[in-house]
C-alpha positions in Angstrom: -15.5 56.1 15.0 -15.1 52.3 14.6 -17.2 49.5 13.2 -17.3 46.4 15.4 -17.6 44.3 12.2 -16.8 45.4 8.7 -17.8 43.0 5.9 -16.3 43.8 2.5 -17.5 41.9 -0.6 -14.9 41.7 -3.4 -17.4 40.9 -6.2 -16.0 38.5 -8.8 -12.5 38.5 -7.4 -10.6 35.5 -8.7 -8.8 33.6 -5.9 -6.0 32.3 -8.0 -5.0 35.8 -9.1 -5.5 37.2 -5.6 -3.1 34.5 -4.2 -0.5 35.2 -6.9 -0.6 38.9 -6.3 -0.4 38.5 -2.6 2.6 36.2 -3.0 4.5 38.6 -5.3 3.7 41.6 -3.1 1.2 43.3 -5.5 -1.5 43.3 -2.9 0.3 44.0 0.4 -2.8 45.1 2.4 -4.8 41.9 1.6 -1.7 39.9 2.3 -1.3 41.6 5.7 -4.9 40.9 6.6 -4.5 37.2 5.7 -1.3 36.9 7.6 -3.0 38.3 10.8 -6.2 36.3 10.4 -7.6 33.3 8.6 -7.8 32.6 4.9 -9.6 29.9 2.9 -11.5 29.0 -0.2 -15.2 29.1 -0.2 -17.0 26.2 -1.8 -20.0 26.7 -4.1 -22.6 24.7 -6.0 -21.3 22.6 -8.9 -23.3 24.4 -11.5 -24.0 28.0 -10.6 -24.5 31.6 -11.7 -23.4 34.7 -9.8 -27.0 35.6 -9.2 -27.5 32.4 -7.2 -24.6 33.4 -4.9 -26.0 36.8 -4.3 -29.1 35.4 -2.8 -27.2 32.9 -0.7 -25.1 35.7 0.8 -28.0 38.0 1.5 -30.4 35.4 3.0 -28.2 32.5 4.0 -30.5 30.2 2.1 -29.8 28.0 -0.9 -31.8 28.5 -4.2 -33.7 25.3 -3.5 -35.5 27.1 -0.7 -35.7 30.7 -2.1 -36.6 29.6 -5.6 -34.2 32.2 -6.9 -32.0 30.9 -9.6 -31.4 34.0 -11.8 -32.2 37.7 -11.9 -35.7 37.3 -13.2 -38.6 34.8 -13.5 -39.7 33.4 -16.8 -43.3 34.0 -17.6 -44.6 31.1 -19.7 -47.7 33.0 -20.8 -46.0 36.1 -22.3 -42.5 34.6 -22.8 -41.2 37.6 -20.9 -39.0 38.0 -17.9 -40.4 39.4 -14.7 -38.4 40.9 -11.9 -40.0 39.2 -8.9 -37.0 37.1 -8.2 -34.5 39.9 -8.3 -35.0 41.0 -4.7 -37.8 38.8 -3.5 -35.7 35.6 -2.6 -38.8 33.6 -1.9 -39.8 35.9 1.0 -36.9 34.9 3.1 -35.6 37.9 5.2 -32.2 39.3 4.6 -29.7 38.5 7.4 -29.4 42.3 8.0 -33.0 42.3 9.3 -32.5 39.8 12.1 -31.5 42.2 14.8 -33.0 45.7 14.4 -31.1 46.9 17.5 -27.7 46.8 15.6 -26.5 50.0 14.2 -25.8 49.1 10.5 -24.3 50.9 7.5 -24.8 49.4 4.1 -23.2 50.8 1.0 -23.7 49.6 -2.6 -24.6 45.9 -2.2 -26.0 44.4 -5.4 -29.5 43.0 -5.3 -30.2 44.3 -1.8 -33.2 46.7 -1.8 -33.7 49.5 0.7 -34.6 48.1 4.1 -37.1 50.6 5.5 -36.7 49.5 9.1 -32.9 49.5 9.1 -31.3 51.0 12.1 -28.7 53.0 10.3 -27.8 54.2 6.8 -28.1 52.5 3.4 -27.2 53.4 -0.2 -28.2 51.3 -3.2 -26.8 51.3 -6.8 -24.2 54.0 -6.5 -21.8 52.0 -8.7 -22.4 48.3 -8.1 -21.9 45.9 -11.0 -25.4 44.8 -12.1 -27.1 46.2 -9.0 -30.6 45.0 -10.0 -32.1 47.6 -7.7 -32.8 51.3 -8.3 -30.5 54.0 -6.9 -31.7 55.2 -3.5 -30.8 55.7 0.1 -32.0 56.2 3.5 -32.1 58.9 4.6 -33.5 59.8 1.2 -31.0 62.6 0.6 -27.9 60.6 1.4 -27.2 59.3 -2.1 -27.5 62.8 -3.5 -25.2 64.2 -0.8 -22.5 61.6 -1.5 -22.7 62.0 -5.2 -22.4 65.8 -4.9 -19.4 65.4 -2.7 -17.6 62.5 -4.4 -19.2 62.2 -7.8 -21.1 59.4 -9.6 -19.2 56.2 -10.4 -17.8 56.7 -13.9 -18.0 53.0 -14.7 -21.2 52.0 -12.8 -24.9 51.7 -13.3 -24.9 49.5 -16.4 -22.1 51.6 -18.1 -19.3 49.1 -17.4 -19.2 47.6 -20.8 -17.4 48.1 -24.2 -16.9 46.4 -27.5 -13.8 44.2 -27.4 -13.1 45.1 -31.0 -13.0 48.9 -30.2 -9.6 49.7 -28.7 -10.5 53.2 -27.7 -13.8 52.1 -26.0 -11.9 49.4 -24.1 -9.2 51.9 -23.0 -11.8 54.3 -21.7 -13.7 51.5 -19.9 -10.5 50.6 -18.0 -10.0 54.2 -17.1 -13.6 54.5 -15.9 -13.5 51.4 -13.7 -10.1 52.5 -12.2 -11.4 56.0 -11.5 -14.3 54.7 -9.5 -12.2 52.7 -7.0 -10.7 55.6 -5.0 -14.1 57.4 -5.1 -15.7 54.3 -3.6 -13.0 54.1 -1.0 -13.5 57.7 0.0 -17.3 57.2 0.4 -16.8 54.1 2.6 -14.4 56.0 4.9 -16.8 58.9 5.1 -19.7 56.6 6.1 -17.4 54.7 8.5 -16.8 57.9 10.4 -20.4 58.9 10.8 -21.3 56.6 13.6 -20.1 53.8 15.9 -21.5 51.0 13.7 -22.1 47.5 14.9 -21.8 46.4 11.2 -20.6 48.1 8.1 -21.4 46.1 4.9 -20.0 47.1 1.5 -18.9 45.8 -1.8 -16.2 46.5 -4.4 -17.9 45.6 -7.7 -14.9 46.7 -9.9 -13.2 43.2 -9.9 -16.4 41.8 -11.4 -16.7 44.5 -14.1 -13.1 44.3 -15.1 -13.2 40.5 -15.3 -16.0 40.5 -17.8 -14.1 42.4 -20.5 -10.4 42.2 -19.6 -9.7 38.7 -18.4 -6.6 37.7 -20.4 -8.2 34.6 -22.1 -5.9 33.3 -24.9 -8.5 34.1 -27.5 -8.6 37.8 -26.3 -5.0 38.6 -25.7 -4.4 40.2 -29.1 -7.5 42.4 -28.7 -6.3 43.5 -25.2 -2.8 44.2 -26.5 -4.4 46.4 -29.2 -6.2 48.5 -26.7 -3.3 48.6 -24.2 -5.4 46.9 -21.5 -3.6 43.6 -21.0 -2.8 44.7 -17.4 -6.4 45.9 -16.7 -7.3 43.1 -14.3 -4.2 43.3 -12.1 -4.4 47.1 -12.1 -7.9 47.0 -10.7 -6.9 44.5 -8.1 -4.0 46.7 -7.0 -6.2 49.8 -6.8 -8.7 47.9 -4.7 -5.9 46.7 -2.4 -4.8 50.3 -1.9 -8.3 51.3 -0.8 -8.6 48.3 1.5 -5.5 49.5 3.3 -7.0 53.0 3.8 -10.4 51.6 4.9 -8.9 49.1 7.4 -6.7 51.8 8.9 -9.7 54.1 9.3 -11.7 51.4 10.9 -9.3 50.9 13.8 -7.7 48.0 15.4 -10.9 47.0 17.3 -12.8 46.2 14.1 -13.2 42.7 12.9 -12.7 42.6 9.2 -14.4 40.0 6.9 -13.3 40.0 3.2 -15.0 37.6 0.9 -15.8 36.8 -2.7 -18.6 34.4 -3.7 -17.2 33.7 -7.1 -14.1 34.0 -9.2 -13.8 34.3 -13.0 -14.3 31.4 -15.4 -15.3 30.7 -18.9 -19.0 31.6 -19.7 -20.7 28.3 -20.3 -24.2 29.6 -20.0 -25.0 32.6 -22.1 -24.5 31.3 -25.6 -26.5 28.2 -24.9 -29.3 29.9 -23.1 -29.6 33.1 -25.2 -28.7 31.8 -28.6 -28.7 28.1 -29.2 -31.7 27.1 -27.1 -34.1 29.8 -28.5 -33.0 28.9 -32.0 -33.5 25.2 -31.4 -37.0 25.8 -30.0 -37.9 28.1 -32.9 -36.8 25.7 -35.5 -38.6 22.8 -33.7 -41.8 24.8 -33.4 -41.7 26.2 -37.0 -40.3 23.5 -39.3 -38.4 25.0 -42.2 -38.0 28.4 -40.5 -34.7 29.8 -39.4 -34.4 32.6 -36.8 -30.6 33.0 -36.8 -28.6 32.1 -39.9 -25.1 31.1 -38.9 -23.9 30.6 -42.5 -22.0 33.8 -43.4 -22.2 32.9 -47.1 -26.0 33.2 -47.3 
């Protein structure tokens, strides 16, 4: 069987590293696809989070229209975070819903809920990084069938984390992420062979997972060396490239392949300010003389 169009999302894949590895022969399958097609850099918003890009991919709409800027919606009354924004996207339909006549297969796309009227198959939250939706499938027994046949992702479903200061945990995390890549590739090829799809849409979340904990930032190199994981990111990229080659071969020469990443890897300029500094500033402002977090280690 062949898919007429196969869209493969490389979540969090860094274009600079991809280009370096294609140039030195470390990613021959991606290099071959680029050589026989078109390649370019996608532009994005000046200040953005990955959650913004997810919504733009799935709906084709900017956050100014969907109102979706993050994974949740702040509740000013309870100071809690609701989940309405996670999959609502302001009520805009997903692009996959525009033509119900198309035979479509969707596997493990983050933030995409089950589409009840989909003409095809769908699996959610098998091993996506930060899926933001519950595990499920349609038909309902498909996820259980695939898991029984291929296994559960050993580094998925909110288990893709470790303490940087724990060498053994870091080593095991790298192993779990790597182990999930051939499992993912086998499932995609299985689903590809089940029908003559008009569209097969899937995602490799492992580049995102490995980038969070193993990116060789100068401040983290010593910790990565201690755990033997300094090569973790390139090893994951090479493993993804190997599976891409198998998937493209299985899809056949008549299939149009679209590979994309909506974001690369960069320094985190949001979390500390949003989750630590701003709450502490507001707390001290609201309650003069009180301290929520004491940053002085000598006290």
